[in-house]
N, CA, C and O of each residue as an XYZ file, in Angstrom:
692
protein
N      14.417    102.122     29.395
C      14.799    101.611     30.461
C      16.389    102.094     30.955
O      17.118    102.420     30.018
N      16.786    102.144     31.869
C      17.976    102.447     32.182
C      18.374    101.511     33.302
O      17.614    101.307     34.249
N      19.250    101.091     33.224
C      19.807    100.459     34.350
C      21.022    100.865     35.339
O      22.018    101.354     34.807
N      21.006    100.670     36.953
C      21.549    101.217     37.635
C      23.124    100.138     37.859
O      24.131    100.543     38.439
N      23.022     99.224     37.452
C      24.217     98.124     37.642
C      25.516     98.694     36.435
O      25.298     99.357     35.421
N      26.446     98.349     36.778
C      27.797     98.562     35.899
C      27.976     97.607     34.990
O      28.862     97.681     34.138
N      26.921     96.346     35.116
C      27.428     95.120     33.980
C      25.800     95.059     33.473
O      24.709     95.397     33.933
N      26.288     94.458     32.319
C      25.030     94.485     31.286
C      24.248     93.501     32.007
O      24.831     92.498     32.418
N      23.019     93.648     32.216
C      22.029     92.500     33.005
C      20.711     92.435     32.739
O      20.117     93.493     32.530
N      20.097     91.353     32.702
C      18.621     91.493     32.856
C      17.869     92.431     33.780
O      17.284     91.994     34.771
N      17.882     93.784     33.446
C      17.041     94.690     34.509
C      15.647     94.108     35.079
O      15.293     94.115     36.258
N      14.818     93.516     33.775
C      13.594     93.317     34.251
C      13.466     92.224     33.292
O      14.076     92.194     32.223
N      12.453     91.101     33.805
C      12.273     90.201     33.246
C      10.916     89.296     33.793
O      10.890     88.687     34.862
N       9.868     89.355     32.855
C       8.850     88.638     32.776
C       8.328     87.582     32.209
O       8.203     87.671     30.987
N       7.925     86.442     32.788
C       7.183     85.386     31.990
C       5.803     84.979     32.308
O       5.441     84.948     33.485
N       5.085     84.696     31.441
C       3.829     84.382     31.408
C       3.037     85.296     32.052
O       2.500     84.839     33.061
N       2.762     86.573     31.766
C       1.887     87.727     32.050
C       0.856     87.613     31.478
O       0.647     87.612     30.265
N      -0.179     87.462     32.729
C      -1.364     87.452     31.711
C      -2.543     88.143     32.728
O      -2.532     87.995     33.950
N      -3.565     88.930     31.973
C      -4.681     89.699     32.326
C      -5.862     89.257     31.983
O      -5.834     88.854     30.820
N      -6.829     89.159     32.446
C      -8.330     88.563     31.544
C      -9.203     89.859     32.294
O      -9.057     90.196     33.469
N     -10.073     90.441     31.381
C     -11.175     91.100     31.711
C     -12.448     90.182     31.538
O     -12.477     89.101     30.950
N     -13.592     90.884     32.222
C     -14.682     90.289     31.396
C     -15.379     91.524     31.264
O     -15.425     92.455     32.068
N     -16.020     91.390     29.924
C     -16.814     92.469     29.321
C     -18.310     91.756     28.946
O     -18.337     90.707     28.302
N     -19.403     92.347     29.356
C     -20.571     91.357     29.058
C     -20.550     90.245     29.348
O     -20.876     89.477     28.443
N     -20.209     89.686     30.561
C     -19.999     88.110     31.194
C     -18.956     87.186     30.217
O     -19.050     85.963     30.113
N     -17.855     88.095     29.464
C     -17.623     87.502     28.400
C     -16.067     87.395     28.799
O     -15.504     88.480     28.653
N     -15.318     86.477     29.216
C     -13.900     86.458     29.702
C     -13.064     86.936     28.103
O     -13.425     86.475     27.020
N     -12.040     87.823     28.251
C     -11.120     88.085     27.086
C      -9.520     87.990     27.854
O      -9.405     87.715     29.048
N      -8.713     88.180     27.232
C      -7.511     88.409     28.030
C      -6.884     89.664     27.286
O      -6.993     89.585     26.062
N      -6.303     90.714     27.722
C      -5.956     91.744     27.576
C      -4.369     91.850     27.374
O      -3.700     92.579     26.642
N      -3.925     90.608     28.523
C      -2.489     90.497     27.938
C      -2.539     88.773     27.990
O      -3.032     88.130     28.917
N      -1.954     88.244     26.860
C      -1.970     87.127     27.138
C      -0.689     86.039     27.073
O      -0.271     85.568     26.015
N      -0.120     85.715     28.466
C       0.942     84.973     28.302
C       2.198     85.530     27.835
O       2.996     84.749     27.316
N       2.492     86.735     27.934
C       3.392     87.354     27.510
C       5.030     87.061     28.464
O       5.119     87.194     29.685
N       6.002     86.715     27.690
C       7.680     86.779     28.267
C       8.562     87.870     27.547
O       8.573     88.080     26.334
N       9.301     88.528     28.506
C      10.387     89.363     27.594
C      11.390     89.736     28.594
O      11.154     89.522     29.783
N      12.434     90.248     28.237
C      13.327     90.584     29.511
C      13.735     91.844     28.690
O      13.479     91.982     27.494
N      14.268     92.568     29.311
C      14.984     94.124     28.993
C      16.216     94.462     29.646
O      16.012     94.832     30.802
N      17.392     94.465     29.318
C      18.213     94.569     29.588
C      18.661     95.868     29.906
O      17.897     96.767     29.554
N      19.735     96.213     30.499
C      20.463     97.596     31.232
C      20.751     98.186     29.816
O      21.367     97.673     28.882
N      20.058     99.570     29.923
C      19.928    100.543     28.527
C      19.264    100.319     27.493
O      19.485    101.021     26.506
N      18.390     99.404     27.445
C      17.822     99.280     26.235
C      16.250     99.674     26.667
O      15.801     99.781     27.808
N      15.578     99.850     25.424
C      14.385    100.339     25.675
C      13.180     99.664     24.679
O      13.244     99.552     23.455
N      12.208     99.302     25.452
C      11.177     98.976     24.887
C       9.762     99.915     24.209
O       9.198    100.779     24.881
N       9.404     99.612     22.996
C       8.055    100.693     22.472
C       7.295     99.291     22.629
O       7.753     98.149     22.609
N       5.779     99.827     22.816
C       4.488     99.057     22.901
C       3.912     99.618     21.518
O       3.932    100.824     21.271
N       3.421     98.708     20.672
C       2.477     99.408     19.665
C       1.228     98.141     19.534
O       1.323     96.981     19.934
N       0.244     98.691     18.949
C      -0.994     98.015     19.028
C      -2.092     98.743     18.842
O      -2.011     99.944     19.099
N      -3.118     98.299     18.450
C      -4.400     98.813     18.281
C      -5.327     99.072     20.128
O      -5.329     98.364     21.134
N      -5.861    100.155     19.870
C      -6.827    100.618     21.104
C      -7.361     99.730     21.450
O      -7.876     98.973     20.627
N      -7.433     99.499     22.761
C      -8.295     98.438     23.723
C      -7.142     97.142     23.740
O      -7.508     96.238     24.490
N      -5.945     96.909     23.118
C      -5.508     95.506     23.010
C      -4.351     95.058     24.140
O      -3.596     94.087     24.108
N      -4.504     96.291     25.322
C      -3.602     95.390     26.513
C      -2.137     96.355     26.454
O      -1.255     95.792     27.104
N      -1.755     97.434     25.943
C      -0.524     97.883     26.266
C      -0.489     98.998     27.259
O       0.622     99.479     27.480
N      -1.716     99.584     28.018
C      -1.909    100.347     29.444
C      -1.560     99.287     30.231
O      -0.598     99.310     30.998
N      -2.370     98.262     30.063
C      -2.781     97.254     30.923
C      -1.299     96.654     31.409
O      -0.942     96.541     32.581
N      -0.522     96.295     30.220
C       1.148     95.706     30.558
C       1.779     96.828     31.329
O       2.260     96.556     32.429
N       1.839     98.207     30.822
C       2.818     98.928     31.449
C       2.035     99.466     33.107
O       2.633    100.169     33.922
N       0.941     99.055     33.255
C       0.260     99.442     34.713
C       0.629     98.025     35.188
O       0.228     98.035     36.352
N       1.141     96.862     34.964
C       1.661     95.926     36.046
C       3.292     95.932     35.588
O       3.894     95.288     36.447
N       4.010     96.307     34.794
C       5.115     96.437     35.024
C       5.544     97.620     35.783
O       6.648     97.557     36.323
N       4.824     98.716     35.913
C       4.829     99.782     37.150
C       4.684     99.439     38.308
O       5.379     99.942     39.190
N       3.607     98.364     38.610
C       3.292     97.995     39.786
C       2.478     98.855     40.328
O       2.492     99.240     41.497
N       1.497     99.277     39.172
C       0.113     99.931     39.530
C      -0.894     98.931     39.898
O      -1.564     98.757     40.916
N      -0.811     98.358     38.837
C      -2.007     97.219     38.971
C      -1.380     95.450     38.690
O      -1.442     94.690     37.723
N      -0.711     95.323     40.271
C      -0.026     94.014     39.630
C      -0.505     92.899     40.980
O      -0.573     93.295     42.144
N      -0.754     91.723     40.636
C      -0.924     90.858     41.543
C       0.031     89.459     41.251
O       0.594     89.332     40.164
N       0.133     88.611     42.134
C       1.120     87.647     42.566
C       0.692     86.409     41.343
O       1.457     85.625     40.780
N      -0.703     86.552     41.189
C      -0.582     85.229     40.109
C      -0.924     85.523     38.991
O      -1.646     84.815     38.289
N      -0.404     86.720     38.638
C      -0.720     86.975     37.038
C       0.830     86.718     36.038
O       0.792     86.715     34.807
N       2.292     86.490     36.941
C       3.029     86.112     36.094
C       4.216     85.998     37.456
O       3.999     86.098     38.664
N       5.762     85.707     36.581
C       6.842     85.370     37.363
C       7.425     86.831     37.036
O       7.705     86.997     35.848
N       7.603     87.681     37.709
C       8.139     89.072     37.553
C       9.627     89.443     38.420
O       9.658     89.331     39.645
N      10.595     89.803     37.783
C      11.801     90.132     38.526
C      12.667     91.447     37.896
O      13.141     91.675     36.783
N      12.635     92.109     39.032
C      13.951     93.577     38.509
C      14.916     93.678     39.388
O      14.784     93.909     40.590
N      15.964     93.494     38.756
C      17.250     92.993     38.994
C      17.608     91.445     40.010
O      18.199     91.435     41.090
N      17.250     90.676     39.536
C      17.070     89.681     40.093
C      16.304     89.543     41.651
O      16.574     88.830     42.617
N      15.377     90.427     41.449
C      14.451     90.440     42.674
C      13.065     89.770     42.410
O      12.342     90.183     41.504
N      12.688     88.672     43.260
C      11.382     88.394     42.707
C      10.240     89.296     43.070
O       9.820     89.327     44.227
N       9.753     89.990     42.165
C       8.341     91.008     42.983
C       7.237     90.173     43.448
O       6.669     90.297     44.533
N       6.983     89.334     42.563
C       5.684     88.490     43.353
C       5.910     88.026     44.607
O       4.925     88.021     45.346
N       7.360     87.473     45.231
C       7.410     87.632     46.305
C       7.255     88.762     47.366
O       7.128     88.430     48.545
N       7.258     89.693     47.118
C       7.613     91.090     48.146
C       5.886     91.219     48.499
O       4.869     90.799     47.947
N       6.162     92.001     49.673
C       4.808     92.497     50.303
C       4.597     93.781     49.528
O       5.411     94.321     48.779
N       3.101     94.273     49.896
C       2.739     95.200     49.480
C       3.665     96.435     49.252
O       3.976     97.121     48.279
N       4.033     96.409     50.883
C       4.944     97.615     50.818
C       6.124     97.608     50.408
O       6.637     98.594     49.879
N       6.647     96.645     50.567
C       8.025     96.816     49.930
C       7.703     97.054     48.306
O       8.644     97.615     47.744
N       6.681     96.775     47.521
C       6.366     97.002     46.156
C       6.230     98.732     45.971
O       6.788     99.413     45.110
N       5.399     99.153     46.955
C       5.078    100.645     47.057
C       6.678    101.692     47.279
O       6.847    102.844     46.881
N       7.706    100.772     48.066
C       8.449    101.553     47.954
C       9.436    101.268     46.538
O      10.043    102.195     46.002
N       9.485    100.057     46.105
C      10.370     99.784     44.738
C       9.478    100.607     43.579
O      10.139    100.983     42.611
N       8.082    100.918     43.576
C       7.565    101.760     42.829
C       7.858    103.157     43.167
O       7.757    103.868     42.167
N       8.152    103.735     44.122
C       8.236    104.814     44.248
C       9.703    105.568     44.492
O       9.869    106.770     44.700
N      10.473    104.780     44.430
C      11.986    105.024     44.409
C      12.758    104.135     43.042
O      13.889    104.488     42.709
N      12.246    103.279     42.490
C      12.706    102.754     41.335
C      12.097    102.572     39.878
O      12.560    102.028     38.875
N      10.965    103.182     40.105
C      10.362    103.154     38.979
C       9.455    104.597     38.286
O       8.345    104.855     38.751
N       9.815    105.122     37.607
C       9.070    106.440     37.214
C       8.347    105.948     36.023
O       8.760    105.203     35.134
N       6.765    106.709     36.225
C       6.148    106.312     35.089
C       5.355    107.536     34.855
O       4.911    108.364     35.650
N       5.285    107.447     33.565
C       4.919    108.887     32.822
C       3.229    108.817     32.247
O       3.118    108.374     31.104
N       2.116    109.163     32.855
C       0.821    108.690     32.192
C       0.652    109.647     30.925
O       1.316    110.620     30.568
N      -0.218    109.168     30.497
C      -0.885    109.524     29.207
C      -1.281    110.629     29.615
O      -0.539    111.422     29.037
N      -2.095    111.300     30.348
C      -2.855    112.448     30.626
C      -1.680    113.541     31.430
O      -2.001    114.652     31.853
N      -0.309    112.968     31.524
C       0.682    113.598     32.184
C       0.609    114.390     33.854
O       1.582    114.854     34.450
N      -0.501    114.371     34.236
C      -0.654    114.814     35.512
C       0.296    115.359     36.112
O       1.227    114.898     36.773
N      -0.154    116.883     35.695
C       0.557    117.981     36.075
C      -0.022    119.090     36.989
O      -1.142    119.006     37.492
N       0.683    119.963     37.137
C      -0.257    120.623     38.208
C      -0.089    122.340     37.709
O       0.843    123.124     37.536
N      -1.535    122.364     37.611
C      -1.736    123.762     36.640
C      -1.601    125.455     37.348
O      -1.312    126.599     36.996
N      -1.981    124.765     38.432
C      -1.554    125.855     39.528
C       0.072    126.193     39.927
O       0.331    127.138     40.673
N       1.079    125.372     39.386
C       2.494    125.403     39.472
C       3.067    126.075     38.308
O       2.263    126.154     37.378
N       4.391    126.659     38.046
C       4.630    127.231     36.758
C       5.634    125.584     36.705
O       5.521    124.672     37.524
N       6.713    125.617     35.316
C       7.588    124.856     35.156
C       8.166    124.134     36.326
O       7.962    122.998     36.754
N       8.949    125.112     36.732
C       9.879    124.950     37.652
C       9.514    124.474     39.127
O      10.262    123.999     39.982
N       8.065    124.754     39.182
C       7.505    124.430     40.389
C       6.858    122.845     40.124
O       6.712    122.228     41.179
N       6.522    122.228     39.101
C       6.094    121.161     38.890
C       7.150    120.097     39.181
O       6.994    119.019     39.754
N       8.546    120.773     38.526
C       9.663    119.620     38.584
C      10.233    119.629     40.257
O      10.602    118.641     40.892
N      10.192    120.681     40.609
C      10.557    120.614     42.095
C       9.835    119.919     42.813
O      10.127    119.729     43.994
N       8.679    119.367     42.210
C       7.518    118.736     43.335
C       7.895    117.542     43.006
O       8.167    116.694     43.856
N       7.954    117.341     41.801
C       8.087    115.566     41.562
C       9.401    115.060     42.114
O       9.562    113.869     42.380
N      10.463    116.098     42.305
C      11.994    115.686     42.400
C      11.585    115.524     44.181
O      12.101    114.612     44.827
N      10.597    116.536     44.851
C      10.671    116.230     46.428
C      10.177    114.703     46.809
O      10.599    114.016     47.739
N       9.053    114.320     45.725
C       8.728    113.149     46.239
C       9.338    112.220     46.669
O       8.854    111.374     47.422
N      10.817    112.240     46.140
C      11.948    110.634     46.365
C      12.973    111.713     47.065
O      14.137    111.342     47.216
N      12.629    112.919     47.463
C      13.585    113.527     48.512
C      14.612    114.191     47.747
O      15.638    114.419     48.387
N      14.598    114.599     46.418
C      15.749    115.210     45.589
C      15.327    116.857     45.596
O      14.185    117.310     45.508
N      16.395    117.491     45.706
C      16.330    118.910     45.798
C      16.453    119.210     44.240
O      17.232    118.424     43.701
N      15.902    120.119     43.397
C      16.434    120.561     42.113
C      16.633    121.891     41.849
O      15.729    122.715     41.712
N      17.869    122.118     41.773
C      18.076    123.779     41.482
C      17.672    124.225     39.942
O      17.233    123.458     39.085
N      17.876    125.389     39.812
C      17.066    125.917     38.485
C      17.794    125.232     37.257
O      17.208    124.777     36.275
N      19.204    125.230     37.469
C      20.176    124.928     36.584
C      19.961    123.323     36.116
O      19.756    122.892     34.982
N      20.057    122.727     37.147
C      19.617    121.316     37.026
C      18.354    120.916     36.092
O      18.393    120.154     35.126
N      17.172    121.636     36.623
C      15.816    121.634     36.099
C      15.877    122.249     34.714
O      14.867    122.136     34.020
N      16.819    122.818     34.276
C      16.898    123.325     33.027
C      17.703    122.360     32.071
O      17.601    122.272     30.848
N      18.499    121.682     32.894
C      19.070    120.251     32.067
C      18.104    119.307     31.690
O      17.944    118.927     30.530
N      17.360    118.867     32.804
C      15.876    118.199     32.751
C      15.180    118.494     31.532
O      14.844    117.623     30.730
N      14.973    119.662     31.396
C      13.916    120.108     30.301
C      14.767    120.040     29.045
O      14.240    119.457     28.098
N      16.002    120.536     28.861
C      16.896    120.336     27.604
C      17.026    118.806     27.178
O      17.084    118.346     26.038
N      17.054    118.199     28.300
C      17.084    116.582     27.849
C      16.142    116.185     27.061
O      16.405    115.415     26.137
N      14.714    116.698     27.314
C      13.551    116.104     26.762
C      12.989    117.065     25.387
O      11.912    116.981     24.799
N      14.285    118.098     25.105
C      14.002    118.965     24.146
C      12.679    119.719     24.483
O      11.626    119.502     23.884
N      12.781    120.368     25.207
C      11.697    121.687     26.029
C      12.435    122.666     26.559
O      12.330    122.880     27.767
N      13.300    123.428     25.774
C      13.663    124.748     26.240
C      12.900    126.034     26.274
O      12.843    126.922     25.424
N      12.330    125.940     27.435
C      11.181    127.176     27.607
C      11.775    127.806     29.016
O      12.841    127.404     29.483
N      11.049    128.745     29.591
C      11.359    129.627     30.729
C      10.690    128.845     31.983
O       9.578    128.317     31.965
N      11.373    128.870     32.809
C      11.223    127.795     34.129
C      10.029    128.480     35.243
O       9.635    128.056     36.329
N       9.629    129.807     34.404
C       8.753    130.883     35.176
C       7.058    130.340     34.194
O       5.913    130.623     34.545
N       7.392    129.691     33.205
C       6.200    129.514     32.304
C       5.211    128.898     32.951
O       5.391    128.104     33.875
N       3.843    129.323     32.382
C       2.738    129.175     33.483
C       2.421    127.864     32.199
O       2.701    127.924     31.001
N       1.692    126.633     33.027
C       1.214    125.455     32.278
C      -0.011    125.763     31.090
O      -0.361    124.928     30.255
N      -0.521    127.022     31.203
C      -1.691    127.256     30.900
C      -1.062    128.149     29.274
O      -1.836    128.512     28.389
N       0.108    128.299     29.236
C       0.581    128.589     28.219
C       1.492    127.841     27.400
O       2.284    128.363     26.616
N       1.347    126.440     27.621
C       1.851    125.359     27.009
C       1.061    124.424     26.142
O      -0.097    124.290     26.539
N       1.362    123.759     25.095
C       0.922    122.993     24.376
C       0.921    121.459     25.109
O       1.614    121.103     26.062
N      -0.129    120.631     24.318
C       0.187    119.078     24.954
C       1.068    118.593     24.813
O       1.580    117.906     25.697
N       1.579    118.764     23.648
C       2.900    117.928     23.774
C       4.091    118.936     24.497
O       5.135    118.294     24.617
N       4.171    119.852     24.832
C       5.242    120.663     25.531
C       4.599    119.702     27.199
O       5.277    118.816     27.721
N       3.711    119.997     27.556
C       3.312    119.558     28.702
C       3.318    118.225     29.235
O       3.130    117.922     30.413
N       3.588    117.327     28.115
C       3.943    115.885     27.755
C       5.502    115.370     28.282
O       5.867    114.454     29.018
N       6.205    116.412     27.539
C       7.549    116.638     27.623
C       7.747    116.993     28.936
O       8.337    116.188     29.655
N       7.389    117.985     29.368
C       7.573    118.379     31.122
C       7.367    116.918     31.768
O       8.210    116.151     32.233
N       5.950    116.782     31.643
C       5.978    115.321     32.667
C       7.239    114.230     32.693
O       7.773    113.689     33.661
N       7.508    114.113     31.314
C       8.857    113.143     31.233
C      10.103    113.715     31.724
O      11.086    112.986     31.849
N      10.165    115.235     32.081
C      11.206    115.800     32.772
C      11.225    115.625     34.284
O      12.118    115.380     35.095
N       9.960    115.832     34.364
C       9.612    116.014     36.026
C      10.049    114.020     36.183
O      10.827    113.817     37.114
N       9.725    113.031     35.587
C       9.913    111.822     35.891
C      11.088    111.317     36.150
O      11.354    110.385     36.909
N      12.098    112.226     35.219
C      13.607    112.003     35.364
C      14.416    112.551     36.485
O      15.588    112.259     36.722
N      13.695    113.342     37.121
C      13.887    113.809     38.303
C      14.071    112.679     39.277
O      15.114    112.628     39.929
N      13.050    111.687     39.439
C      13.296    110.674     40.478
C      14.629    110.014     40.150
O      15.057    109.395     41.124
N      15.375    109.957     39.133
C      16.593    109.170     38.776
C      16.509    107.659     39.310
O      17.236    107.048     40.093
N      15.493    107.320     38.684
C      15.062    105.579     38.724
C      15.786    105.142     38.040
O      16.390    105.876     37.257
N      16.005    103.787     38.069
C      16.596    102.824     36.904
C      15.296    102.252     35.811
O      15.516    101.585     34.800
N      14.484    102.510     36.094
C      13.493    102.317     35.062
C      12.271    103.243     35.083
O      11.489    103.518     35.993
N      12.353    103.701     33.611
C      10.796    104.879     33.236
C      10.499    103.940     32.221
O      11.120    103.317     31.360
N       9.078    104.082     32.706
C       7.930    103.761     32.005
C       6.865    105.057     31.553
O       5.832    104.818     30.928
């Protein structure tokens, strides 16, 4: 998580985050009343058993699956629960970059075309030199014209992180 402010502040604060599911008509909590804050420049890692709610938590933080009743959630002192869904969409687009487990890259694009595509989603243009910088930042020093078919799963995951970095958002999930 990286902040956009010059001051050390709480970039993200969550209180009483709760998410329940029903399985076979039995209710259980996937995320059970979690409280935490993350300051500018801090990183938070989640560990736990499969099915314990890590992805559910990340989807909530990334505003992919967020409902007002779930918690108190603030980003840079903005109450996310009070925002209209259109404002949340704008916030998700320009202030939050999300890297999914399955990396969501386009096989018919090469490395550089994937980077350019993701940057264009927020109106950024990426030169070849800047693309190489993003790749170097994630320790992926490969040719820009490389086909995704010639890349390993780990290389694709690092490319997905580089693509997320092109959004230049204050929050990376």
